[in-house]
KETORVEX-758459 format. One record per atom (N, C-alpha, C, O): x, z, y. Coordinates in steps of 0.02 Angstrom, whole numbers, padded with zeros to 5 digits, always signed. Layout:
% KETORVEX-758459
XZY;...
This chain:
% KETORVEX-758459
+02631+02822+00941;+02608+02782+00885;+02535+02793+00872;+02498+02745+00859;+02513+02858+00874;+02443+02871+00861;+02399+02839+00914;+02347+02810+00899;+02423+02846+00980;+02384+02816+01033;+02379+02740+01024;+02326+02710+01034;+02435+02709+01005;+02436+02636+00995;+02392+02616+00937;+02355+02566+00941;+02395+02654+00883;+02354+02637+00825;+02280+02645+00841;+02239+02603+00821;+02264+02698+00877;+02194+02708+00896;+02169+02653+00941;+02113+02628+00934;+02212+02633+00989;+02192+02579+01035;+02183+02514+00998;+02136+02477+01010;+02229+02499+00951;+02223+02438+00911;+02160+02438+00869;+02125+02388+00864;+02147+02496+00839;+02086+02500+00798;+02024+02490+00840;+01976+02457+00818;+02024+02519+00900;+01967+02512+00945;+01957+02438+00965;+01901+02413+00967;+02014+02405+00980;+02010+02334+00999;+01983+02291+00942;+01943+02246+00954;+02006+02306+00881;+01982+02267+00823;+01908+02276+00813;+01872+02228+00798;+01885+02339+00820;+01813+02352+00812;+01772+02316+00865;+01719+02289+00850;+01797+02315+00927;+01761+02280+00981;+01758+02204+00967;+01705+02173+00976;+01814+02176+00946;+01814+02104+00931;+01767+02088+00874;+01732+02037+00875;+01765+02133+00823;+01719+02122+00768;+01647+02123+00790;+01606+02083+00766;+01630+02169+00835;+01561+02172+00860;+01543+02109+00900;+01488+02083+00893;+01591+02086+00941;+01579+02025+00981;+01568+01965+00936;+01522+01926+00946;+01610+01958+00885;+01603+01902+00838;+01537+01905+00801;+01504+01854+00790;+01517+01966+00781;+01454+01973+00746;+01396+01953+00789;+01349+01920+00766;+01399+01972+00854;+01344+01954+00900;+01342+01878+00911;+01287+01849+00914;+01401+01846+00915;+01404+01773+00928;+01384+01733+00867;+01349+01683+00873;+01406+01755+00808;+01393+01717+00747;+01321+01722+00725;+01293+01674+00698;+01291+01780+00736;+01221+01790+00713;+01173+01739+00742;+01135+01710+00704;+01173+01727+00809;+01127+01675+00836;+01144+01606+00810;+01099+01566+00797;+01210+01592+00802;+01229+01525+00777;+01202+01514+00708;+01177+01460+00692;+01206+01566+00664;+01179+01559+00597;+01104+01551+00598;+01074+01516+00557;+01072+01586+00647;+00999+01580+00652;+00978+01510+00674;+00926+01486+00653;+01020+01478+00717;+01002+01411+00742;+01017+01357+00690;+00981+01307+00689;+01067+01366+00648;+01085+01314+00600;+01041+01319+00538;+01043+01368+00502;+01003+01267+00526;+00960+01263+00468;+00981+01203+00427;+00963+01147+00444;+01018+01213+00373;+01039+01155+00333;+00979+01116+00306;+00930+01146+00284;+00984+01048+00309;+00930+01004+00286;+00923+01009+00210;+00973+01001+00174;+00863+01022+00185;+00854+01026+00113;+00878+00962+00079;+00878+00908+00109;+00898+00969+00016;+00925+00912-00020;+00872+00858-00030;+00889+00798-00030;+00809+00876-00039;+00755+00827-00049;+00707+00831+00010;+00651+00854+00003;+00730+00806+00067;+00690+00807+00129;+00691+00738+00159;+00738+00722+00196;+00642+00695+00145;+00642+00626+00170;+00645+00624+00246;+00622+00670+00279;+00673+00569+00272;+00675+00560+00344;+00604+00556+00372;+00556+00541+00336;+00598+00570+00436;+00532+00566+00469;+00502+00497+00461;+00533+00447+00479;+00442+00493+00433;+00409+00429+00422;+00413+00404+00351;+00384+00352+00336;+00448+00439+00307;+00457+00415+00238;+00416+00456+00187;+00420+00443+00127;+00377+00503+00211;+00336+00544+00166;+00263+00523+00176;+00227+00551+00217;+00240+00473+00137;+00172+00446+00145;+00150+00412+00081;+00190+00400+00035;+00085+00398+00077;+00057+00359+00022;+00023+00295+00047;+00017+00246+00009;+00000+00295+00109;-00032+00236+00139;-00002+00225+00208;+00003+00272+00248;+00018+00163+00222;+00045+00146+00287;+00011+00082+00313;+00005+00033+00276;-00011+00084+00375;-00040+00026+00407;-00005+00010+00472;+00015+00056+00508;+00002-00054+00488;+00037-00074+00549;+00000-00131+00582;-00028-00175+00549;+00000-00130+00648;-00030-00183+00689;+00022-00204+00740;+00049-00162+00777;+00036-00270+00743;+00087-00294+00789;+00065-00354+00828;+00016-00387+00811;+00102-00369+00881;+00093-00429+00921;+00159-00468+00918;+00212-00442+00935;+00153-00531+00897;+00211-00574+00887;+00212-00628+00940;+00160-00660+00952;+00270-00639+00972;+00277-00688+01025;+00329-00741+01006;+00384-00741+01032;+00311-00786+00959;+00361-00834+00934;+00362-00899+00974;+00313-00919+01004;+00420-00932+00972;+00423-01003+00991;+00398-01042+00929;+00409-01021+00872;+00366-01098+00942;+00331-01133+00888;+00350-01206+00884;+00354-01241+00935;+00362-01229+00823;+00372-01300+00810;+00328-01319+00750;+00336-01291+00696;+00282-01366+00760;+00238-01389+00707;+00240-01465+00702;+00232-01500+00752;+00252-01490+00642;+00251-01561+00628;+00206-01573+00568;+00214-01540+00517;+00160-01621+00574;+00112-01635+00520;+00103-01710+00513;+00100-01746+00563;+00099-01733+00451;+00081-01803+00436;+00029-01802+00380;+00038-01767+00330;-00025-01840+00389;-00079-01841+00340;-00098-01913+00323;-00115-01952+00367;-00094-01930+00258;-00111-01997+00234;-00183-01999+00210;-00210-01950+00186;-00214-02057+00217;-00282-02068+00192;-00293-02142+00181;-00267-02183+00219;-00330-02160+00128;-00345-02230+00112;-00282-02271+00100;-00281-02332+00111;-00228-02238+00078;-00165-02273+00066;-00127-02289+00129;-00076-02325+00126;-00150-02264+00187;-00117-02277+00251;-00073-02218+00268;-00099-02163+00281;-00007-02226+00270;+00038-02170+00287;+00024-02143+00357;+00009-02181+00403;+00029-02077+00364;+00017-02047+00429;+00081-02041+00470;+00136-02039+00442;+00073-02038+00535;+00129-02026+00581;+00149-01952+00578;+00106-01908+00574;+00214-01939+00580;+00236-01869+00586;+00224-01847+00658;+00259-01868+00704;+00174-01805+00667;+00152-01785+00734;+00188-01721+00755;+00188-01672+00719;+00218-01722+00814;+00249-01663+00844;+00196-01632+00890;+00177-01662+00941;+00173-01573+00873;+00117-01544+00910;+00135-01522+00980;+00091-01512+01021;+00198-01513+00995;+00218-01497+01063;+00225-01561+01104;+00195-01567+01158;+00264-01608+01079;+00277-01670+01116;+00215-01714+01120;+00200-01742+01173;+00180-01722+01064;+00124-01769+01062;+00057-01738+01085;+00016-01772+01115;+00047-01674+01070;-00019-01645+01081;-00019-01586+01129;-00071-01553+01138;+00038-01572+01161;+00039-01522+01214;+00033-01450+01192;+00010-01408+01231;+00051-01434+01131;+00045-01365+01107;+00091-01319+01148;+00148-01336+01163;+00064-01260+01166;+00101-01210+01204;+00112-01147+01161;+00069-01129+01121;+00169-01114+01171;+00182-01052+01135;+00131-00999+01155;+00107-00997+01212;+00114-00955+01108;+00068-00900+01122;+00081-00844+01072;+00118-00852+01024;+00051-00786+01085;+00061-00729+01040;+00010-00731+00983;-00043-00762+00989;+00028-00697+00929;-00016-00692+00871;-00018-00620+00846;+00033-00585+00849;-00074-00597+00821;-00076-00531+00790;-00047-00533+00720;-00044-00586+00689;-00026-00476+00696;+00000-00469+00627;-00023-00402+00599;-00019-00351+00632;-00048-00404+00537;-00075-00344+00505;-00036-00331+00441;-00021-00378+00403;-00021-00267+00428;+00015-00250+00367;-00013-00185+00337;-00029-00138+00374;-00017-00184+00271;-00040-00125+00235;+00007-00112+00176;+00024-00159+00139;+00028-00049+00167;+00072-00030+00112;+00041+00028+00074;+00023+00079+00103;+00035+00019+00008;+00013+00073-00036;+00074+00097-00075;+00109+00056-00107;+00088+00161-00074;+00149+00189-00104;+00130+00245-00153;+00130+00303-00134;+00115+00227-00215;+00096+00278-00264;+00154+00323-00285;+00144+00381-00304;+00216+00298-00280;+00275+00337-00296;+00331+00317-00248;+00326+00265-00215;+00383+00358-00245;+00435+00348-00194;+00468+00279-00198;+00482+00250-00146;+00480+00253-00258;+00515+00190-00266;+00469+00129-00273;+00494+00073-00278;+00405+00139-00274;+00358+00084-00288;+00310+00075-00230;+00280+00123-00205;+00303+00012-00208;+00258-00004-00152;+00221-00069-00166;+00250-00118-00190;+00156-00069-00150;+00115-00128-00153;+00096-00146-00081;+00070-00105-00044;+00110-00209-00062;+00106-00228+00008;+00060-00288+00018;+00056-00333-00023;+00024-00286+00075;-00018-00342+00096;-00005-00355+00169;+00003-00309+00209;-00002-00420+00187;+00009-00439+00256;-00033-00500+00273;-00043-00544+00231;-00057-00503+00334;-00098-00559+00357;-00077-00577+00428;-00077-00535+00473;-00059-00641+00438;-00041-00667+00504;-00084-00728+00518;-00073-00781+00489;-00134-00721+00562;-00175-00779+00580;-00143-00818+00638;-00136-00791+00694;-00125-00880+00626;-00094-00923+00677;-00147-00973+00701;-00174-01011+00661;-00160-00972+00765;-00212-01016+00793;-00189-01045+00859;-00165-01010+00903;-00195-01112+00864;-00178-01147+00926;-00233-01197+00944;-00264-01227+00900;-00244-01204+01008;-00288-01257+01035;-00252-01289+01094;-00222-01254+01135;-00256-01355+01098;-00224-01390+01154;-00259-01455+01169;-00295-01482+01127;-00247-01480+01229;-00274-01545+01252;-00217-01586+01280;-00173-01559+01314;-00218-01651+01266;-00164-01694+01291;-00188-01766+01294;-00236-01785+01261;-00152-01805+01333;-00161-01878+01336;-00104-01908+01295;-00045-01897+01310;-00121-01946+01243;-00069-01972+01199;-00021-02018+01236;-00042-02062+01275;+00043-02007+01224;+00095-02049+01254;+00123-02098+01203;+00171-02134+01218;+00094-02100+01144;+00111-02151+01094;+00052-02156+01046;+00009-02112+01044;+00049-02209+01008;-00003-02219+00958;+00016-02182+00894;+00073-02186+00872;-00032-02145+00866;-00018-02107+00804;-00072-02124+00752;-00127-02145+00769;-00055-02113+00689;-00102-02121+00634;-00111-02053+00600;-00063-02020+00581;-00174-02032+00594;-00189-01968+00563;-00251-01976+00518;-00303-01998+00541;-00243-01958+00455;-00298-01965+00406;-00325-02037+00403;-00385-02048+00395;-00280-02085+00408;-00300-02155+00404;-00332-02182+00467;-00352-02240+00469;-00338-02141+00520;-00368-02163+00582;-00315-02173+00636;-00264-02138+00637;-00327-02221+00679;-00280-02239+00732;-00300-02206+00798;-00357-02214+00820;-00253-02170+00828;-00264-02139+00893;-00218-02175+00942;-00157-02168+00939;-00247-02213+00988;-00208-02258+01031;-00177-02221+01090;-00199-02168+01112;-00125-02252+01116;-00091-02228+01176;-00140-02221+01233;-00182-02264+01243;-00135-02165+01271;-00179-02153+01328;-00245-02119+01310;-00284-02104+01355;-00258-02106+01246;-00321-02076+01225;-00317-02000+01233;-00268-01970+01213;-00369-01968+01263;-00370-01895+01267;-00385-01865+01198;-00431-01887+01164;-00345-01816+01177;-00352-01786+01111;-00354-01710+01117;-00313-01680+01151;-00402-01680+01082;-00404-01608+01077;-00381-01589+01006;-00406-01616+00957;-00336-01543+01001;-00309-01523+00935;-00319-01449+00923;-00317-01408+00970;-00332-01432+00860;-00339-01363+00838;-00296-01354+00776;-00300-01394+00729;-00257-01301+00775;-00216-01285+00717;-00233-01214+00695;-00226-01167+00734;-00253-01206+00633;-00262-01140+00602;-00215-01137+00542;-00222-01176+00495;-00167-01092+00544;-00118-01086+00490;-00115-01012+00472;-00075-00974+00500;-00157-00992+00426;-00162-00922+00406;-00115-00907+00348;-00117-00942+00297;-00075-00856+00354;-00027-00837+00302;-00045-00769+00274;-00045-00719+00310;-00059-00766+00209;-00073-00704+00174;-00013-00688+00129;+00019-00733+00101;+00001-00624+00122;+00059-00603+00082;+00040-00544+00037;+00017-00492+00061;+00050-00553-00028;+00039-00500-00077;+00106-00486-00111;+00136-00532-00140;+00130-00424-00109;+00198-00411-00133;+00203-00344-00169;+00164-00298-00157;+00252-00342-00214;+00271-00279-00246;+00344-00266-00231;+00386-00311-00238;+00360-00205-00210;+00428-00186-00193;+00451-00129-00238;+00417-00079-00246;+00511-00138-00265;+00542-00084-00304;+00608-00066-00271;+00651-00109-00263;+00616-00003-00251;+00676+00020-00218;+00724+00050-00269;+00715+00107-00291;+00774+00012-00288;+00822+00037-00337;+00872+00085-00306;+00906+00123-00341;+00876+00086-00238;+00913+00136-00201;+00863+00173-00157;+00827+00142-00119;+00862+00239-00163;+00815+00278-00123;+00842+00348-00112;+00852+00386-00159;+00855+00364-00049;+00878+00431-00032;+00854+00449+00038;+00816+00411+00069;+00875+00507+00063;+00850+00531+00127;+00876+00491+00187;+00851+00500+00242;+00926+00448+00177;+00953+00408+00231;+00928+00336+00231;+00946+00298+00276;+00886+00317+00182;+00859+00250+00180;+00847+00226+00109;+00844+00266+00062;+00840+00160+00103;+00828+00131+00036;+00848+00058+00035;+00857+00027+00087;+00854+00031-00025;+00867-00039-00036;+00828-00061-00097;+00827-00026-00148;+00796-00119-00094;+00754-00140-00150;+00745-00214-00155;+00770-00253-00114;+00707-00234-00206;+00690-00304-00219;+00615-00312-00208;+00576-00267-00222;+00596-00371-00182;+00526-00386-00168;+00506-00449-00205;+00538-00501-00199;+00452-00444-00244;+00422-00502-00279;+00353-00513-00248;+00314-00466-00244;+00339-00574-00227;+00277-00584-00189;+00246-00652-00202;+00277-00698-00229;+00183-00656-00182;+00146-00719-00182;+00117-00728-00112;+00079-00686-00088;+00136-00782-00080;+00109-00799-00014;+00054-00851-00024;+00061-00897-00064;+00000-00843+00014;-00054-00892+00011;-00061-00924+00080;-00073-00890+00129;-00053-00990+00082;-00056-01027+00145;-00122-01065+00149;-00141-01101+00103;-00157-01055+00204;-00219-01091+00217;-00211-01125+00286;-00217-01093+00338;-00197-01190+00285;-00181-01227+00346;-00233-01282+00358;-00252-01319+00313;-00256-01286+00421;-00303-01339+00440;-00283-01367+00508;-00269-01330+00555;-00283-01433+00513;-00268-01468+00575;-00328-01512+00592;-00352-01550+00550;-00351-01506+00654;-00410-01543+00677;-00392-01582+00740;-00369-01552+00789;-00401-01649+00738;-00390-01691+00797;-00456-01725+00815;-00488-01757+00773;-00476-01718+00877;-00539-01748+00899;-00531-01783+00966;-00493-01762+01009;-00568-01839+00973;-00571-01877+01034;-00645-01890+01049;-00688-01871+01008;-00661-01922+01105;-00732-01938+01117;-00764-01981+01063;-00825-01983+01058;-00723-02017+01023;-00752-02061+00973;-00728-02047+00901;-00754-02076+00854;-00679-02001+00893;-00652-01986+00827;-00650-01911+00814;-00639-01872+00860;-00660-01892+00751;-00651-01823+00731;-00624-01823+00660;-00658-01844+00613;-00563-01799+00652;-00530-01797+00588;-00496-01729+00578;-00471-01699+00626;-00496-01706+00516;-00460-01644+00502;-00427-01649+00433;-00449-01686+00390;-00374-01610+00426;-00338-01607+00363;-00327-01534+00345;-00311-01493+00388;-00337-01517+00281;-00330-01447+00260;-00287-01443+00197;-00294-01483+00151;-00244-01393+00195;-00201-01381+00137;-00202-01307+00121;-00193-01266+00165;-00213-01291+00057;-00213-01221+00035;-00173-01217-00029;-00182-01257-00075;-00128-01168-00033;-00086-01162-00092;-00054-01093-00096;-00034-01065-00045;-00049-01065-00157;-00009-01004-00166;+00064-01021-00172;+00082-01073-00201;+00107-00979-00145;+00179-00991-00145;+00214-00927-00170;+00212-00876-00136;+00246-00929-00229;+00284-00870-00251;+00350-00865-00213;+00377-00915-00190;+00375-00804-00207;+00439-00794-00173;+00471-00730-00198;+00438-00686-00225;+00536-00725-00188;+00573-00665-00206;+00622-00650-00150;+00646-00695-00116;+00636-00586-00140;+00680-00567-00086;+00705-00497-00093;+00699-00465-00145;+00734-00472-00038;+00761-00405-00038;+00746-00370+00028;+00731-00402+00078;+00751-00303+00027;+00738-00263+00086;+00786-00204+00087;+00804-00177+00035;+00808-00184+00147;+00851-00127+00155;+00834-00090+00219;+00818-00120+00270;+00839-00023+00216;+00825+00018+00276;+00876+00074+00280;+00895+00104+00229;+00900+00087+00342;+00948+00140+00353;+00925+00181+00414;+00906+00153+00465;+00928+00247+00407;+00909+00292+00461;+00971+00310+00502;+01016+00344+00477;+00972+00288+00564;+01027+00303+00610;+01027+00377+00626;+01080+00410+00624;+00969+00403+00640;+00956+00475+00647;+00892+00488+00607;+00859+00440+00587;+00874+00551+00595;+00818+00564+00550;+00751+00532+00568;+00708+00526+00525;+00741+00510+00631;+00677+00480+00649;+00682+00409+00675;+00633+00381+00699;+00742+00378+00672;+00751+00309+00695;+00784+00269+00640;+00838+00287+00615;+00752+00213+00620;+00778+00173+00565;+00786+00100+00586;+00755+00077+00634;+00829+00065+00549;+00839-00007+00556;+00824-00038+00488;+00850-00016+00437;+00781-00091+00487;+00759-00122+00425;+00772-00197+00427;+00761-00229+00479;+00795-00224+00372;+00803-00296+00365;+00771-00320+00301;+00778-00288+00248;+00736-00377+00304;+00701-00403+00245;+00705-00480+00246;+00700-00511+00298;+00715-00508+00186;+00718-00581+00180;+00688-00602+00114;+00702-00572+00062;+00645-00654+00115;+00617-00682+00054;+00619-00758+00058;+00617-00786+00113;+00622-00790+00000;+00631-00863-00002;+00599-00892-00064;+00595-00860-00116;+00575-00953-00057;+00552-00994-00113;+00570-01066-00099;+00562-01090-00043;+00595-01100-00149;+00613-01171-00140;+00590-01210-00201;+00605-01193-00258;+00552-01264-00188;+00528-01308-00242;+00566-01373-00238;+00554-01413-00192;+00611-01386-00286;+00649-01449-00284;+00605-01508-00302;+00556-01501-00338;+00623-01566-00277;+00583-01627-00288;+00582-01646-00362;+00534-01678-00385;+00634-01627-00400;+00636-01645-00470;+00588-01604-00513;+00574-01622-00570;+00561-01549-00485;+00516-01506-00523;+00446-01537-00529;+00417-01537-00584;+00420-01563-00474;+00355-01598-00473;+00365-01664-00436;+00392-01665-00381;+00343-01718-00467;+00353-01784-00438;+00321-01789-00369;+00264-01770-00360;+00359-01815-00321;+00336-01827-00252;+00314-01762-00217;+00273-01764-00171;+00339-01706-00239;+00321-01642-00209;+00383-01600-00200;+00423-01593-00247;+00391-01572-00141;+00446-01525-00129;+00426-01480-00071;+00379-01494-00034;+00463-01425-00064;+00448-01380-00009;+00490-01318-00011;+00527-01306-00059;+00485-01278+00042;+00518-01213+00043;+00480-01166+00089;+00440-01186+00131;+00494-01102+00079;+00464-01048+00119;+00518-00996+00130;+00544-00968+00082;+00536-00982+00193;+00586-00932+00209;+00560-00885+00262;+00532-00906+00313;+00568-00821+00250;+00540-00769+00294;+00594-00717+00307;+00618-00684+00260;+00614-00708+00370;+00664-00659+00390;+00632-00610+00439;+00600-00631+00488;+00641-00545+00427;+00612-00493+00469;+00664-00439+00481;+00686-00406+00434;+00683-00429+00545;+00730-00377+00565;+00697-00333+00617;+00674-00359+00668;+00694-00267+00606;+00659-00225+00655;+00685-00153+00653;+00713-00130+00604;+00673-00119+00709;+00688-00048+00714;+00623-00009+00722;+00575-00035+00749;+00623+00052+00697;+00564+00095+00700;+00583+00163+00729;+00633+00193+00708;+00544+00185+00777;+00551+00252+00805;+00490+00292+00783;+00434+00276+00802;+00501+00344+00743;+00446+00385+00717;+00438+00447+00761;+00481+00490+00764;+00381+00450+00796;+00367+00507+00838;+00348+00568+00796;+00359+00625+00815;+00320+00554+00738;+00304+00606+00688;+00303+00571+00621;+00316+00511+00616;+00287+00608+00569;+00284+00577+00503;+00225+00529+00498;+00224+00487+00453;+00177+00534+00543;+00116+00494+00538;+00112+00436+00588;+00073+00389+00577;+00151+00438+00641;+00145+00387+00694;+00214+00363+00716;+00260+00403+00723;+00220+00297+00726;+00283+00270+00750;+00273+00205+00787;+00217+00179+00791;+00327+00179+00816;+00326+00115+00852;+00382+00070+00824;+00434+00095+00804;+00369+00005+00825;+00417-00043+00797;+00432-00098+00847;+00390-00117+00888;+00493-00123+00844;+00515-00180+00885;+00562-00222+00843;+00610-00196+00814;+00548-00288+00839;+00590-00328+00794;+00589-00402+00809;+00561-00425+00859;+00620-00439+00763;+00625-00513+00767;+00603-00541+00700;+00625-00518+00647;+00559-00592+00703;+00532-00622+00642;+00543-00697+00644;+00533-00729+00696;+00564-00725+00587;+00573-00798+00581;+00536-00821+00518;+00550-00796+00463;+00489-00868+00527;+00449-00894+00472;+00457-00970+00471;+00443-01003+00520;+00478-00996+00413;+00491-01068+00406;+00456-01093+00343;+00473-01073+00288;+00406-01137+00352;+00368-01165+00297;+00371-01241+00300;+00360-01271+00353;+00388-01272+00243;+00392-01345+00241;+00366-01369+00174;+00380-01339+00122;+00327-01424+00175;+00302-01453+00112;+00295-01529+00119;+00281-01554+00173;+00305-01563+00064;+00290-01634+00057;+00252-01644-00008;+00277-01627-00061;+00191-01670-00003;+00150-01685-00062;+00131-01759-00057;+00088-01778-00018;+00164-01800-00098;+00156-01872-00095;+00172-01895-00024;+00229-01891-00003;+00121-01920+00014;+00135-01943+00082;+00111-01895+00136;+00114-01911+00195;+00088-01836+00115;+00069-01785+00164;+00129-01739+00176;+00168-01725+00131;+00135-01715+00237;+00192-01674+00255;+00172-01622+00307;+00132-01636+00352;+00201-01562+00301;+00189-01510+00350;+00252-01469+00361;+00289-01456+00314;+00263-01449+00422;+00322-01410+00439;+00303-01361+00495;+00282-01382+00549;+00310-01296+00481;+00293-01244+00530;+00352-01198+00538;+00378-01170+00489;+00375-01188+00600;+00429-01142+00615;+00407-01096+00672;+00391-01119+00727;+00407-01031+00658;+00390-00981+00708;+00448-00931+00711;+00467-00902+00660;+00475-00921+00771;+00532-00876+00779;+00524-00838+00845;+00516-00868+00898;+00528-00771+00841;+00523-00734+00903;+00517-00659+00893;+00517-00634+00837;+00513-00623+00949;+00510-00551+00950;+00439-00526+00939;+00390-00562+00953;+00433-00465+00914;+00368-00433+00908;+00375-00358+00918;+00429-00329+00913;+00319-00326+00933;+00317-00253+00935;+00250-00230+00909;+00202-00268+00908;+00247-00168+00886;+00185-00144+00857;+00186-00069+00847;+00233-00034+00865;+00131-00044+00818;+00124+00027+00803;+00113+00034+00728;+00087-00012+00696;+00132+00091+00701;+00124+00104+00630;+00095+00173+00621;+00113+00220+00656;+00049+00179+00573;+00017+00243+00557;+00021+00255+00482;+00016+00208+00443;+00029+00318+00463;+00038+00336+00392;-00005+00396+00374;-00024+00437+00416;-00018+00398+00309;-00055+00456+00283;-00024+00477+00216;-00046+00525+00185;
């Protein structure tokens, strides 16, 4: 009995030493995440992003002048417009965790040459079938927004966005004998929402949508809408630098008396983001 008890005691002591040796490194390796430890990329006050957007494009414009209604011009079918990439710039100021002031600028520029396959009317001028036409489209979109995140934790956030978009659009059609242009500038209010979820501490998925609609009954002979959808993922290499890949859809439409404009841009983009 004494030999058995001594052997059992020895075995228990050995097992205890082995467990202590195994558990100690495991405890050293496990570092519980602090309760207030934002995900990588969420601890900043200033964020800037630069992206390249590769959208498919549909543009339709009609411009009246001298009481002569304009033709609804399809810039792809009528004027040979080709898809191209556009830069996009974004700046975010974050004075507090739940509050963000945002600015965005997307300069849209197209140039094309075509031989007209039908007669069109633009700005009261007649462009006949078979006439060579050079077209230029500048459609610059500015965005000023305030975001409040009513949900905010270490795994992501959800919030509301109130914004004012400023549209500066110019269309220029020129031939060897004609030169006409039409320009429209207007602020557009919009409201929307945003949500972000961190799949792992340094990779997030974000979705954002904003909309504005002006019914025809609000202003006589005037109506329009603005819809903006942005879905993207972000990989943060550190708290200060990351990369983004996403899909953006921008839809702008307006009718003012006999003038009309319709811009649809939809496609993928990628970019880099830096924070301080």
